[in-house]
C-alpha positions in Angstrom: 107.3 92.4 96.9 105.2 91.7 93.8 104.1 88.1 93.2 105.3 88.4 89.6 107.2 90.7 87.3 106.0 90.9 83.8 108.6 91.9 81.2 107.5 93.3 77.8 110.3 92.3 75.4 112.3 94.9 73.4 111.2 98.6 73.3 112.4 102.0 72.3 115.3 101.8 69.9 115.0 98.0 69.9 112.0 97.1 67.8 112.5 93.3 68.1 111.4 91.2 65.1 109.4 92.9 62.4 106.6 91.3 60.4 106.0 91.4 56.6 103.7 94.4 56.9 105.9 96.3 59.4 104.4 95.3 62.7 107.1 95.5 65.4 107.5 93.0 68.1 108.0 95.7 70.8 104.5 97.1 70.1 102.8 93.7 70.6 104.7 92.7 73.7 103.9 95.9 75.4 100.2 95.6 74.7 100.2 92.0 75.9 102.1 92.8 79.0 99.7 95.6 80.0 96.6 93.5 79.2 98.0 90.4 81.1 99.1 92.5 84.1 95.7 94.0 84.5 94.0 90.6 84.3 96.4 89.1 86.7 95.9 92.0 89.2 92.2 91.5 89.0 92.7 88.1 90.6 94.3 89.6 93.7 97.8 88.8 92.5 100.3 91.7 92.8 102.1 92.6 89.6 104.9 94.8 88.5 106.2 95.6 85.0 109.7 96.2 83.7 108.2 98.8 81.3 104.8 100.4 80.7 105.8 102.6 77.8 107.9 102.4 74.6 111.3 102.7 76.2 114.6 100.8 75.7 115.7 98.7 78.6 118.9 96.6 78.4 118.7 92.8 79.1 120.8 93.1 82.3 118.7 96.1 83.4 115.5 94.0 83.1 116.9 91.4 85.4 118.1 94.1 87.8 114.6 95.7 87.9 113.1 92.3 88.8 115.8 91.5 91.4 115.6 94.9 93.1 111.8 94.6 93.4 112.2 91.2 95.1 109.5 89.8 92.8 108.7 86.2 93.5 108.5 85.1 89.8 109.4 86.6 86.4 107.8 86.2 83.0 109.1 87.8 79.8 106.8 88.1 76.8 108.1 87.9 73.3 107.0 87.3 69.7 108.9 84.7 67.7 110.5 84.9 64.3 112.2 82.4 62.0 114.0 82.0 58.7 110.9 80.6 57.1 107.4 82.2 56.9 105.9 78.8 57.5 107.1 78.6 61.1 104.1 78.7 63.4 102.9 78.1 66.9 103.5 78.9 70.6 106.5 77.9 72.8 107.7 78.8 76.3 111.2 78.7 77.7 112.8 78.0 81.1 116.4 78.1 82.0 116.7 74.4 82.8 114.6 71.3 83.4 113.2 70.9 86.8 112.3 73.5 89.4 109.8 76.3 89.6 110.9 78.0 86.4 109.9 75.0 84.3 106.6 74.7 86.2 105.8 78.3 85.5 106.7 77.8 81.8 104.5 74.7 81.5 101.5 76.3 83.2 101.7 79.4 80.9 102.3 77.3 77.8 99.3 75.0 78.5 97.0 77.9 79.2 98.1 79.9 76.2 97.6 77.0 73.7 94.2 76.3 75.2 93.2 80.0 74.9 94.5 80.9 71.4 94.5 77.5 69.7 97.8 77.7 67.8 100.3 74.9 67.4 101.7 73.7 70.7 105.5 73.8 70.3 106.0 72.8 73.9 108.3 74.0 76.7 112.0 74.4 75.8 115.2 75.4 77.6 117.6 78.1 76.8 120.4 80.2 78.4 118.6 83.5 77.8 119.9 86.5 79.8 116.6 87.3 81.6 116.2 83.6 82.6 119.9 83.3 83.7 120.3 86.7 85.6 117.0 86.9 87.4 117.2 85.6 91.0 113.7 84.3 91.0 112.2 81.4 89.0 111.6 82.7 85.4 110.0 81.8 82.1 109.9 83.4 78.6 107.0 83.0 76.3 107.2 83.2 72.5 103.5 83.8 71.6 103.7 83.1 67.8 105.7 83.9 64.7 105.5 87.5 63.5 107.3 86.7 60.2 104.4 84.3 59.4 101.8 86.5 57.5 98.9 84.6 59.0 100.1 84.9 62.6 101.2 88.5 62.1 97.6 89.3 61.0 96.4 87.7 64.3 98.8 90.0 66.2 97.0 93.0 64.7 93.7 91.7 66.1 92.7 93.1 69.5 90.4 90.2 70.2 93.2 87.8 69.6 95.5 89.8 71.9 92.9 89.8 74.6 92.6 86.0 74.4 96.4 85.7 74.5 96.7 87.9 77.5 93.9 85.9 79.2 95.8 82.7 78.5 99.0 84.2 80.0 97.1 85.5 83.1 95.3 82.2 83.7 98.6 80.3 83.3 100.2 82.5 86.0 97.2 82.1 88.3 97.1 78.3 87.9 100.9 78.2 88.7 100.3 80.2 91.8 97.5 77.9 92.9 94.8 80.6 92.6 91.4 79.6 91.2 90.4 81.9 88.4 87.3 84.1 88.9 85.5 85.1 85.8 83.8 88.0 87.3 81.8 86.3 90.0 81.9 88.5 93.0 83.3 91.4 90.9 80.4 91.5 88.4 78.4 94.0 90.6 81.4 96.2 91.3 81.9 99.7 89.7 84.8 100.0 87.2 86.9 103.2 87.3 88.1 102.9 83.7 85.7 103.4 80.8 83.4 106.0 79.4 81.4 108.1 81.8 77.9 106.7 82.3 76.4 110.0 83.3 76.0 113.3 81.5 78.0 116.3 82.5 74.7 118.1 83.2 73.8 115.5 85.8 77.1 116.0 87.5 76.6 119.8 87.7 73.0 119.6 88.7 73.7 117.2 91.6 76.7 119.3 92.8 74.4 122.4 92.9 71.9 120.4 95.0 74.6 119.7 97.5 76.0 123.2 97.4 74.6 126.1 95.5 77.6 128.3 96.3 80.7 126.2 95.8 84.1 127.5 97.0 85.9 127.5 93.6 88.0 130.6 93.5 89.8 129.8 90.3 86.9 128.6 88.0 83.2 128.1 87.9 81.4 124.9 88.6 80.5 124.5 85.0 84.1 125.0 83.9 85.3 122.5 86.4 82.9 119.8 85.2 84.1 120.4 81.7 87.7 119.9 82.8 86.8 116.6 84.4 85.1 115.5 81.2 88.0 116.4 79.1 90.8 115.1 81.3 89.0 111.9 82.1 88.3 111.3 78.4 92.0 111.6 77.5 93.0 108.9 80.0 90.0 106.6 79.6 88.8 107.2 83.2 85.2 107.6 84.0 84.5 111.3 84.5 81.4 110.6 86.6 83.5 108.5 89.0 86.2 111.2 89.4 83.5 113.9 89.9 81.7 111.8 92.6 85.0 111.3 94.4 85.6 115.1 94.3 82.2 115.7 95.8 83.0 113.4 98.6 86.5 114.7 99.2 85.5 118.4 99.2 82.1 118.1 100.8 80.4 119.2 97.5 83.1 122.0 97.2 82.3 123.4 100.7 85.8 122.3 101.8 86.3 122.9 105.5 89.0 120.2 106.0 92.7 119.9 105.4 92.5 121.0 101.8 91.9 124.7 101.0 89.8 125.8 98.0 92.7 127.7 96.4 94.9 124.6 96.2 92.9 123.3 93.2 93.0 119.8 94.8 89.7 118.1 94.2 90.6 114.6 95.1 92.2 115.2 98.5 95.6 114.2 97.2 98.2 114.2 100.0 95.5 115.0 102.6 96.2 113.1 105.8 94.2 113.0 109.0 95.9 115.3 111.5 97.6 117.5 109.0 97.1 121.2 109.3 95.2 123.2 106.7 97.1 123.7 103.5 99.5 120.8 103.9 97.9 118.7 101.2 99.0 118.9 97.5 98.6 122.2 95.7 98.3 122.7 92.0 98.8 125.8 89.9 95.6 125.8 88.0 92.3 123.9 88.1 93.2 121.8 85.1 96.4 120.5 86.7 94.5 119.6 89.9 91.9 117.7 87.8 94.6 116.0 85.8 96.4 114.9 88.9 93.3 113.3 90.3 92.5 111.5 87.0 96.1 110.2 86.7 96.0 108.8 90.3 92.7 107.1 89.6 94.1 105.6 86.4 97.2 104.4 88.3 95.0 102.5 90.8 92.6 101.2 88.1 95.0 100.2 85.3 98.5 99.3 84.3 98.2 101.2 81.1 100.6 104.1 80.4 99.4 107.7 80.8 98.6 109.7 77.7 100.0 112.9 79.3 103.0 113.7 81.5 102.7 113.0 85.2 101.8 116.2 87.1 102.1 114.9 90.7 105.1 113.1 92.1 102.9 111.0 94.4 101.8 109.1 91.2 104.9 106.9 91.6 103.8 105.7 95.0 100.6 104.1 93.7 100.4 100.4 93.4 99.5 100.1 89.7 96.4 98.2 88.8 95.6 97.5 92.5 92.1 99.0 92.6 90.1 98.5 89.4 86.8 99.2 91.1 85.5 102.2 93.0 84.6 99.9 95.9 88.3 99.0 96.3 89.5 102.6 96.8 89.6 102.2 100.6 92.5 100.2 102.0 90.3 98.1 104.2 88.0 97.2 101.3 90.8 96.3 98.8 91.8 92.7 98.4 95.2 93.8 97.0 96.2 95.7 100.1 96.2 99.2 98.5 93.8 102.1 98.1 93.3 105.8 97.9 92.0 106.3 101.4 93.5 104.9 104.6 92.0 103.1 106.4 89.1 104.0 104.1 86.5 101.4 105.0 83.3 102.3 103.1 85.2 105.0 101.2 84.4 103.5 97.8 80.8 102.7 98.8 80.2 106.3 99.6 81.4 107.3 96.1 79.1 104.7 94.5 76.2 106.1 96.5 76.9 109.6 95.1 77.1 108.1 91.6 73.7 106.5 92.1 72.2 109.7 93.3 73.6 111.6 90.4 72.1 109.1 88.0 68.6 110.2 89.1 69.2 113.8 87.8 67.4 114.5 84.5 69.2 115.0 81.2 67.9 117.6 78.7 69.1 117.6 75.1 71.4 120.4 74.2 70.1 123.6 72.6 72.3 125.7 70.3 72.7 129.4 71.0 71.2 130.0 67.6 68.2 127.9 68.2 64.8 129.1 69.3 65.0 129.0 73.1 61.8 129.1 75.1 61.2 132.2 77.1 60.9 130.3 80.4 64.4 128.8 79.8 65.9 132.2 79.0 64.3 133.6 82.1 65.5 130.7 84.3 69.0 131.1 82.9 69.1 134.8 83.9 67.9 133.9 87.4 70.6 131.3 87.8 73.2 133.9 86.8 71.8 136.3 89.3 72.0 133.7 92.0 75.7 133.0 91.1 74.9 129.3 90.3 76.0 129.9 86.7 79.0 132.1 87.1 80.3 132.3 83.6 77.5 132.6 81.0 80.0 133.7 78.4 81.7 130.4 78.8 78.7 128.6 77.3 78.4 130.9 74.4 82.0 130.2 73.5 82.0 126.5 74.3 78.9 125.2 72.6 80.7 122.1 71.5 81.6 121.1 75.1 79.9 118.2 76.9 77.2 120.5 78.3 75.6 123.5 76.6 73.7 126.6 77.7 70.5 125.0 76.7 71.2 122.0 79.0 72.0 124.3 81.9 68.8 126.2 81.3 66.7 123.1 80.8 67.9 121.3 83.9 68.9 123.9 86.4 66.3 126.4 85.3 63.6 124.2 86.6 65.1 124.5 90.1 64.5 128.3 90.2 61.3 129.3 92.1 
């Protein structure tokens, strides 16, 4: 039962209003809905969305989605349009005067105007389908006028959209009686989304320290690290976070638990205490297993749509946007009542500790295959091959444009050879 259902107006074959330079209402409403939902979720408010991608949903279907979810409140996001390009400002609608719907509309309207500074057109009342057919109190916001060239230009500005989303989110929180936190106790937490803060070489080096002979029957350690970097980069998830989680889940690729090495399952997906070996999720190739883990992390950390097709059906069970931080991945540590691990107390803290330890690994600038490589590095590289730490030397000769190169492996791991 989400606290609020956020509805991005229009979508798919229905573009909504179109601005003078071709900007479509459906594009802006989706961006706003995703941004606002993530901000609202960050305040411990449970959120659901009628759509997270560019798909068509009929008006009655939108209400049906909200009603079937038993959401407590409903907010639809739209961009206005009028017969004159001079029309401007922000207005919010409720079905009728009085009641919770009007209160929600007024809270969002006040917060939005304060945040974006456009003309306050006030709260109005209309017999719109999504206001009439939803069983819960509902409101509909018209952010500004897309047919006004000045306001259309604002809608193309990400900073403006961020302010608008924040205005909506703060309005919802104020209506629900929740004091807004600007970071506060979250400022020291570790985000899951974003660019990796560690180099792939640090990830590999630390994994080798934990286990010099990883049980990876379908790929080498270096290849696996490259897959994490690639797949995480596509979805905007931190590769170092995903890698640290995989080290925890697999015991630095020693395995020995419910998940078997040949299952290509590096995040322990579907692994439950008491299950026999092999009953966790299995994936056909390493890349699919990595992709599944990255997609699950994104589902917990964000309400943004995936860039690639879902590869694991359990994705649909995730409470979207409920764990934006690594520390929240355990159920008992998550203020939103969700999480990767159950009960999972201290699960996220363990991953953070692995991240901190990895950050102490040295980084050596890459060295091209055609560059002059010092003899000690070449010698160290051969020793690592002999010890089966570097299992696919040819991979590096063919993949010099990947996140880690032969030179980096030699420069960092070569120093570990006695």
